[in-house]
C-alpha positions in Angstrom: 107.3 61.7 86.9 105.8 64.4 89.1 103.6 63.2 92.0 100.3 64.8 92.7 101.0 67.7 95.2 99.1 68.3 98.4 96.9 71.3 97.8 98.0 73.3 100.8 99.4 76.8 101.4 101.4 77.9 104.5 99.5 79.5 107.3 101.9 82.4 107.4 103.5 84.0 104.3 105.7 87.0 103.8 106.2 89.0 100.7 109.1 91.4 100.4 108.1 94.1 98.0 104.5 95.4 97.7 104.5 96.6 94.0 102.2 95.2 91.3 103.7 91.7 91.5 104.3 91.6 95.2 100.8 92.9 95.9 99.3 90.3 93.6 101.2 87.5 95.3 100.0 88.7 98.7 96.4 88.9 97.3 96.6 85.3 96.0 97.8 83.8 99.3 95.2 85.8 101.2 92.5 84.4 99.0 93.8 80.9 99.9 93.6 81.6 103.6 97.1 82.7 104.6 98.0 85.4 107.0 100.3 87.5 104.7 102.9 90.1 105.8 104.2 92.4 103.1 107.4 94.4 103.7 108.0 97.7 102.0 111.0 100.0 102.4 109.3 103.1 103.8 105.9 104.3 105.0 105.1 106.0 101.8 105.6 102.9 99.8 103.8 100.8 102.5 100.7 103.2 102.3 100.6 102.8 98.5 100.9 99.0 98.8 98.0 98.9 101.4 95.8 100.9 99.0 96.7 98.8 96.0 96.1 95.5 97.8 92.9 96.6 99.4 91.5 97.7 96.1 92.5 94.4 94.5 90.8 92.4 97.3 87.7 94.6 97.0 87.4 93.8 93.3 87.7 90.1 94.1 85.0 90.4 96.7 82.7 92.2 94.2 83.2 89.2 91.9 82.2 86.9 94.7 85.6 85.8 95.9 86.3 86.8 99.5 89.7 86.5 101.0 89.7 84.1 104.0 93.2 85.2 105.0 94.6 88.7 105.8 97.3 91.1 104.5 99.4 93.4 106.8 101.9 95.8 105.3 104.9 96.8 107.4 108.3 98.4 107.0 110.2 96.3 109.4 111.6 93.0 108.0 111.5 91.6 111.6 107.8 91.1 111.1 108.7 88.1 108.8 110.1 86.1 111.8 107.2 83.6 112.0 106.6 83.0 108.3 106.8 79.6 106.8 107.4 81.0 103.3 108.7 84.4 102.3 108.6 85.5 98.6 111.0 88.1 97.3 109.2 90.3 94.8 111.5 93.3 94.1 112.7 94.6 90.7 114.8 92.3 88.4 118.2 93.6 89.5 120.6 90.9 90.8 122.4 93.0 93.4 119.0 94.3 94.8 117.6 90.8 95.0 120.7 89.4 96.7 120.5 92.2 99.3 116.8 91.5 100.0 117.3 87.7 100.1 120.0 88.3 102.8 117.6 90.4 104.8 114.9 87.7 104.5 117.3 85.0 105.6 118.3 86.9 108.7 114.7 88.0 109.6 113.0 84.7 109.0 115.3 81.9 110.0 112.7 79.2 109.7 111.3 80.2 106.4 111.6 78.8 102.9 112.6 81.7 100.6 111.0 82.0 97.2 112.3 84.4 94.5 109.8 85.8 91.9 112.6 86.4 89.5 111.6 85.9 85.8 115.1 85.3 84.4 117.9 85.5 86.9 119.7 82.3 88.0 118.3 80.8 91.2 121.6 79.0 91.8 123.5 82.3 91.6 121.0 84.1 93.8 121.2 81.2 96.3 124.9 81.4 96.4 124.6 84.7 98.3 122.8 83.0 101.2 124.3 81.2 104.1 122.0 78.2 103.4 121.4 78.0 99.6 119.0 75.1 100.0 116.4 77.4 101.4 115.8 79.2 98.1 113.5 78.1 95.3 112.2 80.0 92.3 108.5 80.9 92.4 107.8 82.8 89.2 104.3 84.2 89.3 102.6 85.9 86.3 100.8 89.2 86.1 98.0 89.7 87.1 98.8 87.2 89.8 95.3 86.7 91.3 93.8 85.4 88.1 96.8 84.0 86.3 96.9 80.2 86.2 100.6 79.4 86.1 103.6 79.5 88.4 107.1 78.3 87.4 108.8 76.4 90.1 112.5 76.9 89.4 115.0 74.3 90.7 118.5 75.5 91.6 121.5 73.3 92.1 121.0 73.3 95.9 117.2 73.0 95.9 116.2 69.8 97.6 113.6 67.6 95.8 111.3 67.6 98.9 111.1 71.4 98.7 110.2 71.2 95.0 107.2 69.0 95.8 106.2 71.2 98.8 106.3 74.3 96.6 104.2 72.5 93.9 101.6 71.9 96.7 101.6 75.5 97.6 100.9 76.4 94.0 98.1 73.9 93.8 96.7 75.4 97.0 96.5 78.7 95.3 94.4 77.1 92.6 97.2 77.5 90.0 99.2 75.0 87.9 102.9 74.5 88.6 105.5 73.7 85.9 108.9 72.6 87.2 111.8 74.1 85.4 115.5 73.5 85.7 117.5 76.7 86.5 118.4 78.0 83.0 118.5 81.5 81.5 115.0 82.8 81.2 113.6 79.5 82.5 110.7 78.4 80.1 108.2 81.2 80.0 110.5 84.3 79.9 112.8 82.7 77.3 109.9 81.9 74.9 107.8 85.0 75.7 110.7 87.4 75.2 111.8 85.7 72.0 108.3 86.2 70.6 108.0 89.8 71.8 111.4 90.8 70.5 110.6 89.5 67.0 107.3 91.4 67.2 109.2 94.6 68.0 111.6 94.0 65.1 108.6 93.6 62.7 107.1 96.8 64.0 110.5 98.5 63.6 110.7 97.3 60.0 107.2 98.5 59.2 105.9 94.9 58.5 102.6 95.7 60.2 101.0 97.8 62.9 101.3 96.9 66.6 97.5 96.1 66.6 97.8 93.8 63.5 100.9 92.0 64.8 99.1 91.3 68.0 95.9 90.2 66.2 97.9 87.7 64.1 98.8 85.9 67.4 95.4 86.3 69.2 93.3 85.2 66.2 95.8 83.1 64.3 97.4 81.2 67.2 94.7 81.7 69.9 97.1 83.7 72.3 94.8 85.5 74.8 97.0 88.7 74.4 99.4 89.6 71.7 103.2 90.0 72.4 103.3 93.8 72.1 100.3 94.3 74.4 101.8 91.7 76.8 105.0 93.7 76.8 103.0 96.9 77.8 101.4 95.0 80.6 104.7 93.5 81.9 106.6 96.8 81.4 109.0 97.7 78.6 111.8 98.3 81.1 111.3 94.8 82.6 111.4 93.3 79.2 114.5 95.2 78.3 116.3 94.0 81.5 115.4 90.4 80.7 116.4 90.7 77.1 119.8 92.1 78.0 120.3 89.3 80.5 119.4 86.7 78.0 121.6 88.3 75.4 124.5 88.0 77.8 123.7 84.4 78.6 122.4 83.0 75.3 123.8 85.3 72.6 122.7 87.9 70.0 119.4 86.3 69.1 118.1 88.1 72.3 119.6 91.5 71.5 117.0 94.1 72.3 115.8 96.1 69.2 116.6 99.8 69.2 112.9 100.6 69.3 112.6 99.0 72.7 115.7 100.9 74.0 114.3 104.2 72.6 110.9 103.7 74.2 112.4 102.9 77.6 114.7 105.9 77.4 111.7 108.1 76.6 109.8 106.8 79.6 107.3 104.9 77.5 107.1 101.8 79.8 103.7 100.5 79.0 100.6 100.4 81.1 102.2 101.7 84.2 103.4 104.9 82.5 100.3 105.3 80.3 102.1 104.7 77.0 104.2 101.9 75.4 103.3 100.2 72.2 99.7 101.3 73.0 98.2 104.2 74.9 96.6 103.3 78.2 
């Protein structure tokens, strides 16, 4: 049985990747009082991340939630040296994540390393590190500042004490942790993608419109957002990558519908591109 975690967050947190997810993770830790360092690849990307995070924090302040911590965006991974925790938040590409994890391991020798992967094996990612026991899965959900869930994913080398410490960090963010064994898609992506793919097949077959399929789930099953609109928010390209990974690992029931492939090929990636299953 899980023990009640201490509701604490590290004083110093790093986030490698300042996109929508990475910026949201930085925002959440800053709200909880941490001094957050975000690393981006170049100054142009860093400037975009600064603007994005500043705007997000300003919106929180307007709603009455002021950040007691701080966020600094840099381009040099050496700035992560003093961090207790560094979270990798780069795109869902195994080779890219492994390269970034290696940079983090070198730059922040005293840090726990968290991966925000939504489907890739924590055990496999950890195997690329000199010390695999430093890595744990911390799967946040979009939009991070207001989402209530974090999956804590346990790899084969993840020590139990680190799992409990990570659960405490999640509690300190005001979120709920679920602990999941390292398996393809974990719990959330596996279930969420299965529902979304079936919704796409129904749309492809002309069973109902995107709006009506989503309404079936929001009103009939009390889901806050339907599976097709959720896919737009997550990104159709992200969902395609996850589905292809799950198809390789779990079989043809996760084969992406042609409709999804066609939309990604056409650049219809959802909210971030202005069009997906909906117009934004």
